[in-house]
Structures are given as C-alpha cells and as structure tokens.
C-alpha positions in Angstrom: -63.4 -13.4 28.4 -61.4 -12.7 31.5 -59.3 -9.6 31.2 -56.4 -11.3 32.9 -56.0 -14.0 30.3 -54.7 -13.7 26.7 -55.2 -16.0 23.8 -52.8 -16.6 20.9 -53.8 -17.6 17.4 -52.1 -20.8 16.3 -49.4 -20.2 13.7 -49.5 -22.0 10.4 -46.6 -24.5 10.0 -44.2 -23.6 7.3 -44.0 -26.1 4.5 -41.9 -26.5 1.4 -43.8 -25.6 -1.7 -44.4 -28.4 -4.2 -43.0 -28.2 -7.7 -45.9 -27.5 -10.0 -45.8 -30.0 -12.9 -47.1 -27.6 -15.6 -44.8 -24.8 -14.6 -41.8 -27.2 -14.4 -42.6 -28.4 -17.9 -42.5 -24.9 -19.4 -38.8 -25.2 -20.2 -39.1 -24.1 -23.8 -41.1 -21.1 -22.8 -38.6 -20.0 -20.2 -35.7 -20.5 -22.7 -37.3 -18.5 -25.4 -37.8 -15.6 -23.1 -34.1 -15.8 -21.9 -32.8 -15.9 -25.5 -35.0 -12.9 -26.4 -33.5 -10.9 -23.5 -29.9 -12.0 -23.8 -27.6 -11.8 -26.8 -27.5 -14.7 -29.3 -25.5 -17.6 -28.0 -25.4 -16.5 -24.4 -28.0 -18.9 -23.0 -26.7 -22.4 -22.3 -28.1 -25.6 -21.0 -31.0 -26.0 -18.6 -29.7 -26.4 -15.1 -32.9 -27.2 -13.3 -36.1 -25.8 -11.8 -36.8 -24.5 -8.3 -40.2 -24.1 -6.7 -40.6 -20.6 -5.4 -44.2 -21.0 -4.1 -47.5 -22.5 -5.1 -47.6 -22.7 -8.9 -44.4 -20.5 -9.1 -41.3 -22.1 -10.6 -37.9 -20.6 -11.5 -36.0 -22.2 -14.4 -32.2 -21.8 -14.4 -30.1 -21.7 -17.5 -26.3 -21.5 -17.8 -24.8 -18.2 -19.0 -22.1 -18.9 -21.6 -21.2 -15.2 -22.2 -17.5 -14.5 -21.7 -16.7 -12.8 -18.4 -19.8 -14.2 -16.7 -18.5 -17.5 -15.5 -20.8 -19.0 -12.9 -23.7 -16.8 -13.7 -27.2 -18.2 -14.5 -30.3 -17.0 -16.3 -33.2 -17.3 -13.9 -36.7 -17.3 -15.6 -39.7 -17.4 -13.2 -43.0 -18.7 -14.5 -46.3 -19.0 -12.8 -50.0 -19.9 -13.4 -53.2 -19.0 -11.7 -55.2 -21.4 -9.7 -57.1 -23.9 -11.9 -55.5 -22.3 -15.0 -53.5 -24.3 -17.5 -51.7 -21.4 -19.2 -48.2 -20.7 -17.8 -47.0 -17.1 -18.0 -43.6 -15.5 -17.5 -43.1 -13.5 -14.3 -39.5 -12.2 -14.6 -36.1 -12.8 -16.1 -32.9 -12.0 -14.3 -29.2 -12.9 -14.4 -28.1 -14.2 -11.1 -24.6 -15.3 -9.8 -24.0 -18.7 -8.4 -21.6 -19.5 -5.5 -18.6 -19.7 -7.9 -19.5 -16.7 -10.0 -17.0 -13.9 -10.7 -18.2 -10.9 -8.8 -17.0 -7.3 -8.6 -15.4 -6.2 -5.4 -17.6 -4.9 -2.7 -18.5 -1.3 -3.2 -16.5 1.0 -0.9 -17.7 4.6 -0.3 -15.6 7.4 -1.9 -14.6 8.8 1.5 -13.2 5.4 2.5 -11.4 4.8 -0.8 -9.5 8.1 -0.6 -5.9 7.7 0.5 -3.1 10.2 1.4 -1.5 11.5 -1.8 -4.5 10.8 -4.1 -5.2 14.5 -4.6 -3.5 15.7 -7.7 -3.1 18.9 -9.7 -6.6 20.5 -10.3 -8.3 18.1 -7.8 -10.6 19.5 -5.1 -11.1 17.7 -1.8 -13.9 19.2 0.3 -13.5 19.0 4.0 -16.6 18.2 5.9 -18.0 20.7 8.5 -17.7 18.1 11.3 -14.2 16.9 10.5 -12.7 15.8 13.8 -9.3 17.1 12.9 -10.4 20.7 12.9 -12.1 23.0 15.4 -13.3 26.6 15.1 -10.4 29.1 15.0 -10.1 32.8 16.0 -10.5 35.3 13.2 -11.0 38.4 15.2 -13.7 39.6 12.9 -16.2 40.4 15.7 -13.6 42.4 17.7 -12.5 44.4 14.6 -16.1 45.4 13.8 -16.8 46.4 17.4 -13.7 48.5 17.9 -13.1 49.7 14.4 -9.3 49.3 15.0 -7.6 48.1 11.8 -4.6 46.9 13.8 -6.5 44.8 16.2 -5.9 41.6 14.1 -2.2 42.1 13.7 -1.2 40.0 16.7 -3.6 37.1 16.0 -2.4 37.1 12.4 1.2 36.9 13.5 0.3 34.0 15.8 -1.4 32.2 12.9 -4.9 32.3 14.4 -6.8 34.3 11.8 -8.3 31.2 10.2 -11.9 29.9 10.3 -10.7 26.5 11.5 -7.5 25.2 13.1 -6.2 21.8 14.1 -8.0 20.3 17.0 -6.3 18.2 19.7 -7.2 15.1 17.8 -5.8 16.5 14.5 -2.5 17.4 16.2 -2.2 13.9 17.7 -3.1 12.3 14.4 -0.5 14.3 12.5 2.2 13.5 15.2 1.5 9.8 15.1 1.5 9.8 11.3 4.8 11.7 11.0 6.6 9.9 13.8 5.7 6.4 12.5 6.5 7.3 8.9 9.7 8.0 7.0 10.4 11.2 9.0 10.5 9.3 12.3 13.3 7.4 14.1 12.4 4.0 12.7 13.3 4.8 9.1 16.4 2.9 7.8 18.0 6.2 7.0 17.6 7.4 10.5 18.9 4.2 12.0 22.1 4.5 10.0 22.6 8.2 10.8 25.6 9.4 12.8 23.4 11.8 14.9 19.8 13.0 15.4 18.2 16.0 13.8 17.8 17.8 17.1 21.6 18.6 17.0 21.7 19.4 13.3 22.3 23.0 12.2 20.0 22.6 9.2 16.9 21.9 11.4 14.4 24.8 11.2 12.1 24.9 14.3 8.3 25.2 13.9 5.8 26.7 16.3 2.9 25.3 18.2 2.5 22.0 19.9 4.1 20.0 17.0 7.2 22.1 17.4 8.0 20.2 20.6 8.7 17.1 18.5 9.3 18.1 14.9 11.1 20.6 12.7 11.8 21.2 9.0 15.0 20.1 7.3 16.7 22.8 5.3 19.7 20.7 4.0 19.6 20.5 0.2 21.7 17.4 0.3 19.5 15.6 2.7 16.7 13.2 1.5 14.4 15.0 3.9 15.1 18.5 2.5 11.9 20.7 2.9 10.1 18.1 4.9 9.0 17.8 8.5 11.3 15.5 10.5 11.2 14.3 14.1 13.9 15.4 16.5 15.2 11.9 16.8 15.3 11.4 13.0 18.6 11.6 11.2 20.5 11.1 8.0 24.0 11.1 6.7 24.0 14.8 5.8 24.1 15.9 9.5 25.8 19.3 9.9 28.3 17.8 12.4 29.1 14.7 10.5 32.9 14.4 10.0 34.5 12.8 7.0 36.6 9.7 8.0 40.1 9.8 6.5 40.7 6.7 4.4 44.0 4.9 4.8 45.7 4.5 1.5 45.6 0.9 0.3 48.3 -0.6 -2.1 47.1 -1.6 -5.4 46.7 -5.4 -5.8 49.4 -7.1 -7.9 48.6 -7.5 -11.6 48.9 -11.1 -12.7 49.0 -11.6 -16.5 47.3 -14.9 -17.0 47.3 -14.8 -20.8 50.9 -13.7 -21.8 54.1 -15.7 -21.2 57.9 -15.3 -21.4 60.2 -17.7 -23.2 63.2 -18.8 -21.0 66.1 -21.0 -22.1 66.0 -24.5 -20.6 68.9 -25.3 -18.2 71.6 -27.6 -19.7 73.2 -30.5 -17.9 76.4 -28.6 -17.4 74.5 -25.7 -15.8 72.6 -28.0 -13.6 75.8 -29.7 -12.3 77.4 -28.3 -9.2 80.6 -26.4 -9.9 83.9 -28.3 -9.0 85.5 -27.5 -5.7 88.8 -25.7 -6.2 91.8 -27.4 -4.5 93.4 -25.5 -1.8 97.0 -24.4 -2.7 99.7 -22.6 -0.9 101.7 -20.0 -2.5 105.6 -20.6 -2.4 106.2 -17.1 -1.2 104.3 -17.8 1.9 106.3 -20.9 2.8 109.2 -18.8 3.9 107.1 -16.7 6.2 105.8 -19.6 8.2 107.3 -19.8 11.7 109.4 -22.7 12.5 
C-alpha cells in the first residue's frame, strides 16, 4: 500500500431497531415487576412500548401516585438471541414532558444572598475571594527588630489584618451602597431638604470609601448608624428649618340633624306697613314767610 494514501472503513448505517414481538407481549411481566417495586395502587394503565435495541423493549406505565403527575414507570425487558424467555432488565420512574419537576439545583455559594447569615451562622470566606487581598500585619518586622511598639502605627491605620479589601472589593461595596437605600436614588433622599455632606450628624470614615460615604449619627434619622452617601439625605438634616404654619380658621359647623321651630309669618306681618300721611303742625304755619 502506498504510504501517501489512506483508506477509510465504511461506516455502518444507523437503523431504527425493530420492536421485538415477544418482548412487546410481556406486558404482564413488566407490570408485575413495577407493582412489586412501587406502592400498591401507584401503577396505572399501560402507555405503550418502545424498542431500545435488538430484542430490548421498554414498557411504560402511568404513575398515579399523588404528587407525581406526568411521571411514568419504565420497565425494560430483553431476551437473548434465539431465546424465548423474556427477562427484566431494569425498572425506573421517569418524568414525561409535562411532569412536575423540582427546580434546577443551584450550588450553595450561588444561593446565598446578602442578609442570609443569622445569629450563630458561620460563613467561611474562600482563600481566593476577589474582594480581599493580603494585608500588612507587621509580624515579620516585629520578630526581626524585637520592638514591641513597631506595630502601633499600622494598628492605628487599620492595617494589622491578614487580609484587607482589594480594589475590586472597594468598588463592589461602593456600587452596592450607592445604588441601594443609602444612595441618592432612594425616595427618602429625593424628598430631603439637603444632602448628607452638609449635615452635622455625618461622621466621616477613612480610606478610599471615605471620599464618597460617611456614617449617620442622628438618632431620629432612618439611616442612624448606617453608611450613607454624601449626596444622600433625609428630613432629619441638621440644618432643616421648621416652616411656620399659618393659622387656619376652623370650618363652620353645620348641624344637619337638629332644627329650630320658628313661627310662621301671618298675613298682617307680610303686608307692607301703611304710609303715614304728611301733616303740618299749626305752630309752624305762623313761622312760614309770606
């Protein structure tokens, strides 16, 4: 054979296996095995048979157990070549297309949400957490110099920890705080008279996050003891002024249930009074000029 040429073996064409008659007729055998495995009354009618291969057939039975709507008992039977005896291969409970299934499994690390850790719970942080990076403890320098006061300055700066927030951790916290209820988009902040940056109850914090956030120390604020953005705000701002309310008169009280009895006007009272005739007094006649 020439080394420059290659030959390929012809592939066998795939074919659909034929339904074996003897295996397909073993309905009673398949049902008896399914009834033996399931609880009494949980195996329903025969739904059909499917050829799995040469002389291999799966019988399907309805599952009538409560809570398993759409599930089917699948009993696979088979026989050897030139053999007349049909034997049971396996029995399983399989879902159909309209079966009720449990939700897709989600890993524990993906199911965890902020606020899920309660009293007594422990949440282990992985060694490769992107939010953290190695910190400065000063242990090597202390051992080398023997100076007990060498770690005072790092301790005051908050660096004597095995791990500290990484750049990613800082940005993640800033985005979460700013877009949450402590940011400027909260309804309380939109209705505030001024921002937190001008409030006397704002306690500054150090580090990079201190450029955008502080801690509220107003007991009457809904954000008391919480981190707030500088452009957050609430109605308890230290410079908020009370608006003097103008006194409003009380509305008139109308008694719609009581009534007063008044006398009806008579005909004489309704008539107009007579007009008195003009008269002249005699003593005035003499005083009239000629």
